[in-house]
PQR file of N, CA, C, O and H, with PARSE charges and radii, in Angstrom:
ATOM      1  N   MET A   1      38.767 -33.906  -9.799 -0.4000 1.5000
ATOM      2  CA  MET A   1      37.613 -33.242 -10.134 -0.0000 2.0000
ATOM      3  C   MET A   1      36.991 -32.683  -8.703  0.5500 1.7000
ATOM      4  O   MET A   1      36.603 -33.054  -7.595 -0.5500 1.4000
ATOM      5  N   THR A   2      37.161 -31.637  -9.455 -0.4000 1.5000
ATOM      6  CA  THR A   2      35.508 -31.050  -7.832 -0.0000 2.0000
ATOM      7  C   THR A   2      34.400 -31.926  -6.920  0.5500 1.7000
ATOM      8  O   THR A   2      33.537 -32.773  -7.155 -0.5500 1.4000
ATOM      9  H   THR A   2      37.475 -31.335 -10.355  0.4000 1.0000
ATOM     10  N   GLU A   3      34.714 -31.510  -6.218 -0.4000 1.5000
ATOM     11  CA  GLU A   3      33.408 -32.226  -5.155 -0.0000 2.0000
ATOM     12  C   GLU A   3      32.453 -30.976  -5.129  0.5500 1.7000
ATOM     13  O   GLU A   3      32.616 -29.887  -4.579 -0.5500 1.4000
ATOM     14  H   GLU A   3      35.415 -30.823  -6.027  0.4000 1.0000
ATOM     15  N   ALA A   4      31.204 -31.547  -6.034 -0.4000 1.5000
ATOM     16  CA  ALA A   4      29.614 -30.292  -5.816 -0.0000 2.0000
ATOM     17  C   ALA A   4      28.878 -30.642  -4.869  0.5500 1.7000
ATOM     18  O   ALA A   4      28.539 -31.656  -4.259 -0.5500 1.4000
ATOM     19  H   ALA A   4      31.072 -32.432  -6.481  0.4000 1.0000
ATOM     20  N   LYS A   5      28.566 -28.633  -4.911 -0.4000 1.5000
ATOM     21  CA  LYS A   5      27.908 -27.877  -4.028 -0.0000 2.0000
ATOM     22  C   LYS A   5      26.986 -28.055  -3.755  0.5500 1.7000
ATOM     23  O   LYS A   5      26.643 -29.237  -3.726 -0.5500 1.4000
ATOM     24  H   LYS A   5      28.841 -27.810  -5.406  0.4000 1.0000
ATOM     25  N   ARG A   6      26.445 -27.478  -3.550 -0.4000 1.5000
ATOM     26  CA  ARG A   6      24.661 -27.360  -2.940 -0.0000 2.0000
ATOM     27  C   ARG A   6      23.851 -25.966  -2.397  0.5500 1.7000
ATOM     28  O   ARG A   6      23.832 -25.702  -1.195 -0.5500 1.4000
ATOM     29  H   ARG A   6      26.724 -26.518  -3.574  0.4000 1.0000
ATOM     30  N   TRP A   7      23.066 -24.948  -3.587 -0.4000 1.5000
ATOM     31  CA  TRP A   7      22.857 -24.313  -2.169 -0.0000 2.0000
ATOM     32  C   TRP A   7      21.207 -24.393  -2.462  0.5500 1.7000
ATOM     33  O   TRP A   7      20.685 -24.758  -3.515 -0.5500 1.4000
ATOM     34  H   TRP A   7      23.082 -25.163  -4.564  0.4000 1.0000
ATOM     35  N   ALA A   8      20.525 -23.948  -1.230 -0.4000 1.5000
ATOM     36  CA  ALA A   8      18.863 -23.756  -1.400 -0.0000 2.0000
ATOM     37  C   ALA A   8      18.685 -22.280  -1.605  0.5500 1.7000
ATOM     38  O   ALA A   8      19.187 -21.530  -0.768 -0.5500 1.4000
ATOM     39  H   ALA A   8      20.949 -23.651  -0.375  0.4000 1.0000
ATOM     40  N   VAL A   9      18.159 -21.877  -2.420 -0.4000 1.5000
ATOM     41  CA  VAL A   9      17.173 -20.552  -2.438 -0.0000 2.0000
ATOM     42  C   VAL A   9      15.830 -20.782  -2.609  0.5500 1.7000
ATOM     43  O   VAL A   9      15.139 -21.738  -2.960 -0.5500 1.4000
ATOM     44  H   VAL A   9      17.751 -22.486  -3.100  0.4000 1.0000
ATOM     45  N   LYS A  10      15.556 -19.090  -2.097 -0.4000 1.5000
ATOM     46  CA  LYS A  10      13.882 -19.396  -2.291 -0.0000 2.0000
ATOM     47  C   LYS A  10      13.572 -18.187  -3.119  0.5500 1.7000
ATOM     48  O   LYS A  10      13.971 -17.081  -2.754 -0.5500 1.4000
ATOM     49  H   LYS A  10      16.117 -18.313  -1.812  0.4000 1.0000
ATOM     50  N   CYS A  11      12.704 -18.390  -4.494 -0.4000 1.5000
ATOM     51  CA  CYS A  11      12.519 -17.791  -5.813 -0.0000 2.0000
ATOM     52  C   CYS A  11      11.218 -16.647  -4.801  0.5500 1.7000
ATOM     53  O   CYS A  11      10.622 -17.136  -3.841 -0.5500 1.4000
ATOM     54  H   CYS A  11      12.380 -19.289  -4.790  0.4000 1.0000
ATOM     55  N   GLN A  12      11.005 -15.342  -5.184 -0.4000 1.5000
ATOM     56  CA  GLN A  12      10.659 -14.440  -4.215 -0.0000 2.0000
ATOM     57  C   GLN A  12       9.753 -14.258  -5.762  0.5500 1.7000
ATOM     58  O   GLN A  12       9.886 -14.718  -6.896 -0.5500 1.4000
ATOM     59  H   GLN A  12      11.489 -14.945  -5.963  0.4000 1.0000
ATOM     60  N   ASP A  13       8.892 -13.423  -5.155 -0.4000 1.5000
ATOM     61  CA  ASP A  13       7.734 -12.639  -6.142 -0.0000 2.0000
ATOM     62  C   ASP A  13       8.096 -11.147  -6.116  0.5500 1.7000
ATOM     63  O   ASP A  13       8.284 -10.327  -5.217 -0.5500 1.4000
ATOM     64  H   ASP A  13       8.784 -13.050  -4.234  0.4000 1.0000
ATOM     65  N   PRO A  14       8.121 -11.118  -7.512 -0.5600 1.5000
ATOM     66  CA  PRO A  14       8.533  -9.126  -7.734  0.2800 2.0000
ATOM     67  C   PRO A  14       7.133  -8.591  -7.635  0.5500 1.7000
ATOM     68  O   PRO A  14       7.215  -7.441  -8.067 -0.5500 1.4000
ATOM     69  N   LEU A  15       5.522  -8.905  -7.187 -0.4000 1.5000
ATOM     70  CA  LEU A  15       4.589  -8.604  -7.206 -0.0000 2.0000
ATOM     71  C   LEU A  15       3.668  -7.373  -8.677  0.5500 1.7000
ATOM     72  O   LEU A  15       2.709  -6.605  -8.593 -0.5500 1.4000
ATOM     73  H   LEU A  15       5.456  -9.839  -6.836  0.4000 1.0000
ATOM     74  N   ASP A  16       4.717  -7.816 -10.026 -0.4000 1.5000
ATOM     75  CA  ASP A  16       4.443  -7.388 -11.105 -0.0000 2.0000
ATOM     76  C   ASP A  16       3.177  -7.477 -11.886  0.5500 1.7000
ATOM     77  O   ASP A  16       2.466  -6.652 -12.461 -0.5500 1.4000
ATOM     78  H   ASP A  16       5.495  -8.440 -10.095  0.4000 1.0000
ATOM     79  N   GLY A  17       3.137  -9.036 -11.668 -0.4000 1.5000
ATOM     80  CA  GLY A  17       2.351  -9.743 -12.323 -0.0000 2.0000
ATOM     81  C   GLY A  17       2.399 -10.148 -13.893  0.5500 1.7000
ATOM     82  O   GLY A  17       1.619 -10.279 -14.837 -0.5500 1.4000
ATOM     83  H   GLY A  17       3.715  -9.706 -11.201  0.4000 1.0000
ATOM     84  N   GLY A  18       3.754 -10.265 -13.613 -0.4000 1.5000
ATOM     85  CA  GLY A  18       5.711 -10.631 -15.013 -0.0000 2.0000
ATOM     86  C   GLY A  18       5.093 -12.020 -14.829  0.5500 1.7000
ATOM     87  O   GLY A  18       5.056 -12.524 -15.951 -0.5500 1.4000
ATOM     88  H   GLY A  18       4.387 -10.158 -12.847  0.4000 1.0000
ATOM     89  N   GLY A  19       4.686 -12.708 -14.093 -0.4000 1.5000
ATOM     90  CA  GLY A  19       5.523 -14.488 -14.222 -0.0000 2.0000
ATOM     91  C   GLY A  19       6.762 -13.953 -13.841  0.5500 1.7000
ATOM     92  O   GLY A  19       6.642 -12.884 -14.440 -0.5500 1.4000
ATOM     93  H   GLY A  19       4.717 -12.299 -13.181  0.4000 1.0000
ATOM     94  N   ASP A  20       7.786 -13.882 -13.338 -0.4000 1.5000
ATOM     95  CA  ASP A  20       9.381 -13.461 -13.064 -0.0000 2.0000
ATOM     96  C   ASP A  20       9.396 -14.025 -11.657  0.5500 1.7000
ATOM     97  O   ASP A  20       8.270 -13.995 -11.160 -0.5500 1.4000
ATOM     98  H   ASP A  20       7.883 -14.750 -12.850  0.4000 1.0000
ATOM     99  N   VAL A  21      10.176 -14.447 -10.994 -0.4000 1.5000
ATOM    100  CA  VAL A  21      11.287 -14.885  -9.828 -0.0000 2.0000
ATOM    101  C   VAL A  21      12.233 -14.316  -9.252  0.5500 1.7000
ATOM    102  O   VAL A  21      13.220 -14.835  -9.773 -0.5500 1.4000
ATOM    103  H   VAL A  21      11.090 -14.472 -11.398  0.4000 1.0000
ATOM    104  N   ILE A  22      12.636 -13.478  -8.407 -0.4000 1.5000
ATOM    105  CA  ILE A  22      13.941 -13.062  -8.050 -0.0000 2.0000
ATOM    106  C   ILE A  22      14.170 -14.375  -6.997  0.5500 1.7000
ATOM    107  O   ILE A  22      13.505 -15.106  -6.263 -0.5500 1.4000
ATOM    108  H   ILE A  22      11.834 -13.056  -7.984  0.4000 1.0000
ATOM    109  N   ILE A  23      15.599 -14.160  -7.441 -0.4000 1.5000
ATOM    110  CA  ILE A  23      16.784 -14.936  -6.647 -0.0000 2.0000
ATOM    111  C   ILE A  23      18.111 -14.747  -6.155  0.5500 1.7000
ATOM    112  O   ILE A  23      19.142 -14.849  -6.819 -0.5500 1.4000
ATOM    113  H   ILE A  23      16.139 -13.566  -8.038  0.4000 1.0000
ATOM    114  N   ASP A  24      18.022 -14.498  -5.090 -0.4000 1.5000
ATOM    115  CA  ASP A  24      19.383 -13.310  -4.148 -0.0000 2.0000
ATOM    116  C   ASP A  24      20.146 -15.084  -4.571  0.5500 1.7000
ATOM    117  O   ASP A  24      19.451 -16.045  -4.243 -0.5500 1.4000
ATOM    118  H   ASP A  24      17.184 -14.415  -4.551  0.4000 1.0000
ATOM    119  N   LEU A  25      21.220 -15.306  -5.117 -0.4000 1.5000
ATOM    120  CA  LEU A  25      22.559 -15.921  -5.395 -0.0000 2.0000
ATOM    121  C   LEU A  25      22.971 -16.375  -3.388  0.5500 1.7000
ATOM    122  O   LEU A  25      22.364 -15.620  -2.628 -0.5500 1.4000
ATOM    123  H   LEU A  25      21.784 -14.525  -5.384  0.4000 1.0000
ATOM    124  N   PRO A  26      23.499 -17.007  -2.964 -0.5600 1.5000
ATOM    125  CA  PRO A  26      24.153 -16.841  -1.858  0.2800 2.0000
ATOM    126  C   PRO A  26      26.091 -16.210  -2.819  0.5500 1.7000
ATOM    127  O   PRO A  26      26.439 -16.260  -3.998 -0.5500 1.4000
ATOM    128  N   THR A  27      26.619 -15.849  -1.910 -0.4000 1.5000
ATOM    129  CA  THR A  27      27.939 -14.643  -2.411 -0.0000 2.0000
ATOM    130  C   THR A  27      28.405 -15.223  -2.200  0.5500 1.7000
ATOM    131  O   THR A  27      29.135 -14.888  -3.133 -0.5500 1.4000
ATOM    132  H   THR A  27      26.336 -15.809  -0.952  0.4000 1.0000
ATOM    133  N   GLU A  28      29.221 -16.540  -1.524 -0.4000 1.5000
ATOM    134  CA  GLU A  28      29.905 -18.114  -2.074 -0.0000 2.0000
ATOM    135  C   GLU A  28      29.554 -18.754  -3.134  0.5500 1.7000
ATOM    136  O   GLU A  28      30.453 -19.503  -3.513 -0.5500 1.4000
ATOM    137  H   GLU A  28      28.628 -16.811  -0.766  0.4000 1.0000
ATOM    138  N   LEU A  29      28.480 -18.780  -3.875 -0.4000 1.5000
ATOM    139  CA  LEU A  29      27.976 -18.806  -5.026 -0.0000 2.0000
ATOM    140  C   LEU A  29      28.643 -18.545  -6.415  0.5500 1.7000
ATOM    141  O   LEU A  29      29.123 -19.094  -7.406 -0.5500 1.4000
ATOM    142  H   LEU A  29      27.750 -18.171  -3.566  0.4000 1.0000
ATOM    143  N   LEU A  30      28.295 -17.101  -5.714 -0.4000 1.5000
ATOM    144  CA  LEU A  30      28.885 -15.995  -6.652 -0.0000 2.0000
ATOM    145  C   LEU A  30      30.440 -16.132  -6.816  0.5500 1.7000
ATOM    146  O   LEU A  30      30.931 -16.234  -7.941 -0.5500 1.4000
ATOM    147  H   LEU A  30      27.905 -16.655  -4.909  0.4000 1.0000
ATOM    148  N   ALA A  31      31.278 -16.132  -5.576 -0.4000 1.5000
ATOM    149  CA  ALA A  31      32.316 -16.105  -5.963 -0.0000 2.0000
ATOM    150  C   ALA A  31      32.998 -17.342  -6.587  0.5500 1.7000
ATOM    151  O   ALA A  31      34.048 -17.158  -7.203 -0.5500 1.4000
ATOM    152  H   ALA A  31      30.879 -16.049  -4.663  0.4000 1.0000
ATOM    153  N   SER A  32      32.475 -18.617  -6.476 -0.4000 1.5000
ATOM    154  CA  SER A  32      33.056 -19.322  -6.934 -0.0000 2.0000
ATOM    155  C   SER A  32      32.731 -19.367  -8.352  0.5500 1.7000
ATOM    156  O   SER A  32      33.383 -20.245  -8.918 -0.5500 1.4000
ATOM    157  H   SER A  32      31.622 -18.766  -5.976  0.4000 1.0000
ATOM    158  N   LEU A  33      31.782 -18.587  -9.282 -0.4000 1.5000
ATOM    159  CA  LEU A  33      31.945 -18.853 -10.387 -0.0000 2.0000
ATOM    160  C   LEU A  33      32.038 -17.443 -11.361  0.5500 1.7000
ATOM    161  O   LEU A  33      31.522 -17.144 -12.438 -0.5500 1.4000
ATOM    162  H   LEU A  33      31.253 -17.874  -8.822  0.4000 1.0000
ATOM    163  N   GLY A  34      33.104 -16.625 -10.279 -0.4000 1.5000
ATOM    164  CA  GLY A  34      33.755 -15.219 -10.374 -0.0000 2.0000
ATOM    165  C   GLY A  34      32.911 -14.367 -10.654  0.5500 1.7000
ATOM    166  O   GLY A  34      33.076 -13.807 -11.738 -0.5500 1.4000
ATOM    167  H   GLY A  34      33.523 -16.868  -9.404  0.4000 1.0000
ATOM    168  N   LEU A  35      31.914 -14.020  -9.950 -0.4000 1.5000
ATOM    169  CA  LEU A  35      31.168 -13.072  -9.689 -0.0000 2.0000
ATOM    170  C   LEU A  35      31.422 -11.796  -8.348  0.5500 1.7000
ATOM    171  O   LEU A  35      32.321 -11.634  -7.523 -0.5500 1.4000
ATOM    172  H   LEU A  35      31.780 -14.475  -9.070  0.4000 1.0000
ATOM    173  N   SER A  36      30.414 -11.215  -8.585 -0.4000 1.5000
ATOM    174  CA  SER A  36      30.494  -9.902  -7.303 -0.0000 2.0000
ATOM    175  C   SER A  36      29.071  -9.905  -7.743  0.5500 1.7000
ATOM    176  O   SER A  36      28.652 -10.554  -8.701 -0.5500 1.4000
ATOM    177  H   SER A  36      29.683 -11.347  -9.255  0.4000 1.0000
ATOM    178  N   ILE A  37      28.069  -8.820  -6.663 -0.4000 1.5000
ATOM    179  CA  ILE A  37      27.096  -8.684  -6.638 -0.0000 2.0000
ATOM    180  C   ILE A  37      27.464  -6.610  -7.949  0.5500 1.7000
ATOM    181  O   ILE A  37      28.191  -5.617  -7.989 -0.5500 1.4000
ATOM    182  H   ILE A  37      28.410  -8.293  -5.884  0.4000 1.0000
ATOM    183  N   GLY A  38      26.306  -7.262  -8.647 -0.4000 1.5000
ATOM    184  CA  GLY A  38      26.587  -5.879  -9.948 -0.0000 2.0000
ATOM    185  C   GLY A  38      26.877  -6.476 -10.807  0.5500 1.7000
ATOM    186  O   GLY A  38      26.391  -6.206 -11.905 -0.5500 1.4000
ATOM    187  H   GLY A  38      25.715  -8.068  -8.615  0.4000 1.0000
ATOM    188  N   ASP A  39      27.345  -7.018 -10.730 -0.4000 1.5000
ATOM    189  CA  ASP A  39      27.669  -7.816 -12.135 -0.0000 2.0000
ATOM    190  C   ASP A  39      26.958  -8.611 -13.551  0.5500 1.7000
ATOM    191  O   ASP A  39      26.782  -9.754 -13.129 -0.5500 1.4000
ATOM    192  H   ASP A  39      27.740  -7.237  -9.838  0.4000 1.0000
ATOM    193  N   CYS A  40      26.546  -8.589 -14.770 -0.4000 1.5000
ATOM    194  CA  CYS A  40      25.352  -8.222 -14.933 -0.0000 2.0000
ATOM    195  C   CYS A  40      25.973  -9.453 -15.888  0.5500 1.7000
ATOM    196  O   CYS A  40      25.266  -9.991 -16.739 -0.5500 1.4000
ATOM    197  H   CYS A  40      26.690  -7.660 -15.113  0.4000 1.0000
TER
END
């Protein structure tokens, strides 16, 4: 079994009044999931 990792991120308000948040995911997390910037 692999060791669990933890990341801290900040939620950013896009200031559009929609109630959504923007979360920038760390590149190390994306890589561990097999994702890269621009993947949908």
